PAVOTOR-866795 format. One line per field, with one value per residue (C-alpha): residue number from 1; x, y, z. Coordinates in steps of 0.02 Angstrom, whole numbers, plus 50000, padded with zeros to 5 digits. Example, Ala and Ser with C-alpha at 12.3 -4.5 7.8 and 13.67 -1.06 7.14 Angstrom:
2
seq = (1 / 2)
X = (50615 / 50684)
Y = (49775 / 49947)
Z = (50390 / 50357)
end
This chain:
262
seq = (1 / 2 / 3 / 4 / 5 / 6 / 7 / 8 / 9 / 10 / 11 / 12 / 13 / 14 / 15 / 16 / 17 / 18 / 19 / 20 / 21 / 22 / 23 / 24 / 25 / 26 / 27 / 28 / 29 / 30 / 31 / 32 / 33 / 34 / 35 / 36 / 37 / 38 / 39 / 40 / 41 / 42 / 43 / 44 / 45 / 46 / 47 / 48 / 49 / 50 / 51 / 52 / 53 / 54 / 55 / 56 / 57 / 58 / 59 / 60 / 61 / 62 / 63 / 64 / 65 / 66 / 67 / 68 / 69 / 70 / 71 / 72 / 73 / 74 / 75 / 76 / 77 / 78 / 79 / 80 / 81 / 82 / 83 / 84 / 85 / 86 / 87 / 88 / 89 / 90 / 91 / 92 / 93 / 94 / 95 / 96 / 97 / 98 / 99 / 100 / 101 / 102 / 103 / 104 / 105 / 106 / 107 / 108 / 109 / 110 / 111 / 112 / 113 / 114 / 115 / 116 / 117 / 118 / 119 / 120 / 121 / 122 / 123 / 124 / 125 / 126 / 127 / 128 / 129 / 130 / 131 / 132 / 133 / 134 / 135 / 136 / 137 / 138 / 139 / 140 / 141 / 142 / 143 / 144 / 145 / 146 / 147 / 148 / 149 / 150 / 151 / 152 / 153 / 154 / 155 / 156 / 157 / 158 / 159 / 160 / 161 / 162 / 163 / 164 / 165 / 166 / 167 / 168 / 169 / 170 / 171 / 172 / 173 / 174 / 175 / 176 / 177 / 178 / 179 / 180 / 181 / 182 / 183 / 184 / 185 / 186 / 187 / 188 / 189 / 190 / 191 / 192 / 193 / 194 / 195 / 196 / 197 / 198 / 199 / 200 / 201 / 202 / 203 / 204 / 205 / 206 / 207 / 208 / 209 / 210 / 211 / 212 / 213 / 214 / 215 / 216 / 217 / 218 / 219 / 220 / 221 / 222 / 223 / 224 / 225 / 226 / 227 / 228 / 229 / 230 / 231 / 232 / 233 / 234 / 235 / 236 / 237 / 238 / 239 / 240 / 241 / 242 / 243 / 244 / 245 / 246 / 247 / 248 / 249 / 250 / 251 / 252 / 253 / 254 / 255 / 256 / 257 / 258 / 259 / 260 / 261 / 262)
X = (50000 / 50079 / 50030 / 50154 / 50078 / 50152 / 50106 / 50138 / 50045 / 50166 / 50330 / 50335 / 50325 / 50460 / 50555 / 50420 / 50516 / 50585 / 50646 / 50524 / 50557 / 50436 / 50294 / 50142 / 50048 / 50083 / 50063 / 50206 / 50294 / 50184 / 50023 / 49914 / 49853 / 49936 / 50003 / 50185 / 50281 / 50414 / 50539 / 50427 / 50256 / 50137 / 50065 / 49911 / 49874 / 49930 / 50104 / 50195 / 50358 / 50374 / 50354 / 50209 / 50119 / 49938 / 49820 / 49865 / 49861 / 50017 / 50008 / 50167 / 50242 / 50247 / 50056 / 50014 / 49911 / 49925 / 49787 / 49815 / 49917 / 50092 / 50221 / 50389 / 50375 / 50343 / 50189 / 50148 / 49985 / 49835 / 49822 / 49761 / 49879 / 49813 / 49845 / 49790 / 49716 / 49620 / 49459 / 49371 / 49524 / 49519 / 49704 / 49743 / 49815 / 49722 / 49809 / 49956 / 50118 / 50277 / 50427 / 50360 / 50335 / 50190 / 50208 / 50082 / 49908 / 49824 / 49723 / 49783 / 49658 / 49724 / 49659 / 49629 / 49508 / 49628 / 49638 / 49761 / 49718 / 49851 / 50020 / 50158 / 50340 / 50434 / 50315 / 50305 / 50172 / 50252 / 50175 / 49998 / 49870 / 49734 / 49749 / 49587 / 49601 / 49481 / 49441 / 49375 / 49525 / 49594 / 49758 / 49768 / 49927 / 50104 / 50195 / 50378 / 50462 / 50293 / 50258 / 50164 / 50295 / 50274 / 50115 / 49955 / 49791 / 49742 / 49558 / 49509 / 49344 / 49285 / 49307 / 49470 / 49591 / 49779 / 49843 / 50029 / 50193 / 50215 / 50375 / 50403 / 50215 / 50178 / 50127 / 50295 / 50334 / 50224 / 50039 / 49861 / 49746 / 49559 / 49456 / 49283 / 49221 / 49219 / 49252 / 49380 / 49259 / 49286 / 49466 / 49616 / 49805 / 49937 / 50119 / 50249 / 50197 / 50308 / 50240 / 50058 / 50081 / 50087 / 50271 / 50383 / 50309 / 50126 / 49965 / 49806 / 49642 / 49498 / 49319 / 49277 / 49395 / 49548 / 49714 / 49882 / 50048 / 50205 / 50293 / 50220 / 50283 / 50196 / 50030 / 50029 / 50072 / 50247 / 50378 / 50354 / 50190 / 50068 / 49882 / 49773 / 49600 / 49458 / 49431 / 49603 / 49704 / 49870 / 49949 / 50134 / 50223 / 50278 / 50179 / 50209 / 50102 / 49970 / 49958 / 50017 / 50166 / 50266 / 50248 / 50133 / 50119 / 49952 / 49942 / 49765 / 49679 / 49664 / 49855 / 49864 / 49988 / 49957 / 50041 / 49985 / 50077 / 50032)
Y = (50000 / 50162 / 50339 / 50376 / 50427 / 50461 / 50645 / 50678 / 50843 / 50913 / 50838 / 50841 / 51026 / 51091 / 51182 / 51311 / 51471 / 51445 / 51599 / 51691 / 51652 / 51766 / 51886 / 51827 / 51991 / 52163 / 52240 / 52325 / 52249 / 52352 / 52275 / 52201 / 52053 / 51963 / 51796 / 51743 / 51586 / 51516 / 51375 / 51263 / 51319 / 51462 / 51592 / 51700 / 51827 / 51982 / 52060 / 52195 / 52271 / 52131 / 51992 / 51877 / 51962 / 51949 / 51814 / 51700 / 51527 / 51429 / 51279 / 51175 / 51066 / 50920 / 50915 / 51017 / 51175 / 51307 / 51432 / 51562 / 51703 / 51759 / 51879 / 51929 / 51796 / 51653 / 51564 / 51651 / 51652 / 51541 / 51428 / 51268 / 51140 / 50993 / 50881 / 50945 / 50777 / 50760 / 50844 / 50809 / 50867 / 50711 / 50732 / 50910 / 51028 / 51180 / 51297 / 51409 / 51431 / 51518 / 51559 / 51447 / 51295 / 51218 / 51288 / 51336 / 51266 / 51166 / 51016 / 50875 / 50761 / 50595 / 50493 / 50343 / 50443 / 50487 / 50667 / 50766 / 50930 / 51023 / 51106 / 51093 / 51144 / 51143 / 51022 / 50900 / 50871 / 50946 / 51010 / 50967 / 50888 / 50759 / 50617 / 50536 / 50363 / 50299 / 50151 / 50277 / 50263 / 50431 / 50497 / 50665 / 50733 / 50782 / 50756 / 50770 / 50742 / 50696 / 50559 / 50541 / 50578 / 50634 / 50633 / 50579 / 50488 / 50350 / 50303 / 50143 / 50133 / 50003 / 50131 / 50067 / 50208 / 50222 / 50379 / 50403 / 50415 / 50389 / 50364 / 50326 / 50334 / 50198 / 50188 / 50171 / 50211 / 50235 / 50235 / 50192 / 50077 / 50090 / 49943 / 50001 / 49855 / 49666 / 49542 / 49661 / 49807 / 49898 / 49839 / 49958 / 49941 / 50061 / 50030 / 50003 / 49990 / 49939 / 49954 / 49953 / 49801 / 49786 / 49748 / 49776 / 49819 / 49857 / 49843 / 49771 / 49813 / 49693 / 49753 / 49624 / 49709 / 49595 / 49661 / 49596 / 49683 / 49620 / 49577 / 49580 / 49519 / 49549 / 49592 / 49441 / 49411 / 49336 / 49334 / 49372 / 49441 / 49462 / 49433 / 49530 / 49457 / 49572 / 49471 / 49527 / 49370 / 49387 / 49257 / 49270 / 49172 / 49156 / 49171 / 49112 / 49153 / 49229 / 49071 / 49030 / 48911 / 48825 / 48858 / 48998 / 49062 / 49128 / 49250 / 49246 / 49393 / 49299 / 49278 / 49098 / 49046 / 48912 / 48849 / 48795 / 48712 / 48743)
Z = (50000 / 49945 / 49931 / 49788 / 49622 / 49449 / 49438 / 49253 / 49262 / 49386 / 49332 / 49142 / 49097 / 49215 / 49077 / 49048 / 49020 / 48844 / 48751 / 48640 / 48455 / 48366 / 48394 / 48295 / 48323 / 48258 / 48431 / 48522 / 48672 / 48786 / 48720 / 48857 / 48754 / 48609 / 48547 / 48538 / 48494 / 48611 / 48598 / 48704 / 48642 / 48606 / 48724 / 48711 / 48844 / 48934 / 48929 / 49024 / 48963 / 48836 / 48964 / 48999 / 49143 / 49196 / 49132 / 48988 / 48909 / 48863 / 48747 / 48773 / 48639 / 48763 / 48763 / 48918 / 48932 / 49068 / 49098 / 49232 / 49302 / 49250 / 49319 / 49246 / 49109 / 49232 / 49297 / 49459 / 49557 / 49525 / 49374 / 49292 / 49213 / 49112 / 48961 / 48792 / 48741 / 48905 / 48850 / 49015 / 49113 / 49222 / 49260 / 49309 / 49438 / 49503 / 49622 / 49657 / 49560 / 49611 / 49502 / 49365 / 49476 / 49570 / 49745 / 49879 / 49898 / 49762 / 49706 / 49592 / 49505 / 49438 / 49292 / 49406 / 49515 / 49656 / 49719 / 49824 / 49908 / 50006 / 50004 / 49872 / 49863 / 49696 / 49610 / 49756 / 49888 / 50042 / 50203 / 50254 / 50141 / 50110 / 49985 / 49929 / 49850 / 49718 / 49833 / 49964 / 50080 / 50139 / 50212 / 50297 / 50372 / 50330 / 50165 / 50115 / 49945 / 49868 / 49997 / 50160 / 50291 / 50472 / 50575 / 50492 / 50494 / 50374 / 50362 / 50273 / 50179 / 50308 / 50448 / 50525 / 50567 / 50593 / 50681 / 50704 / 50613 / 50426 / 50327 / 50142 / 50111 / 50239 / 50422 / 50510 / 50692 / 50843 / 50813 / 50863 / 50765 / 50792 / 50730 / 50680 / 50575 / 50563 / 50703 / 50782 / 50793 / 50957 / 50980 / 50986 / 50968 / 51034 / 50993 / 50858 / 50675 / 50529 / 50352 / 50409 / 50523 / 50712 / 50741 / 50892 / 51062 / 51083 / 51182 / 51108 / 51194 / 51163 / 51167 / 51300 / 51425 / 51402 / 51339 / 51278 / 51310 / 51226 / 51064 / 50889 / 50721 / 50554 / 50635 / 50751 / 50934 / 50931 / 51069 / 51253 / 51314 / 51457 / 51435 / 51557 / 51583 / 51630 / 51790 / 51852 / 51810 / 51714 / 51602 / 51554 / 51420 / 51239 / 51079 / 50901 / 50751 / 50865 / 50973 / 51149 / 51156 / 51293 / 51477 / 51535 / 51713 / 51773 / 51918 / 51986 / 52065 / 52230 / 52237 / 52177 / 52044 / 51913 / 51756 / 51583 / 51440 / 51258)
end
């Protein structure tokens, strides 16, 4: 499971400030609106002192179109970037540009139905944002270098939630898992998470009042652990593949001690 997307809208047309080759209008350089041809495409819109400045449309030779604001011959302000052959504009970026690049707040729509809404820095998702998946999952939190990185919240379409640390577009670090559907509905886990799985040290709270504290491996109880029963008894021992193994010692609420072998 990964949050990474191939964002062709944002990454392909980085070289957007090609030199002007010819002026296709008879207007002077101070004209507010005219058309001109550049090395990387054609522009129609407003100019100031011979530079693209104001509102305009740029048709790039690589197949992208930019509609929006310009300043000092660069995309600056709010704009729309999309593919020329995408008549319905299913894959597009709407938002802020700075110094010719996507930077600031914006929304990216992907051809597969995914959507990102949040902050950008030099073409990449960076800062705070929300990523909506076409399968109705959702991540909201911090991004870095175009990936989920930092603190965040991942909500599955079935209602289960992971809140905690994310790294390399995956849940990695300390976190909390809330189970809101299926046979585990009402349970909760607090502890270490590696690539979406319970792994390391953690506490699992069962809806019936029991809880397990101990080691986890690939989403299963594995290693040393203590099982706390809601009646006050405690059972200590080893686990393998989510099952009790070997000798277990049970400390009863009334002070008695017993043993079990699995």
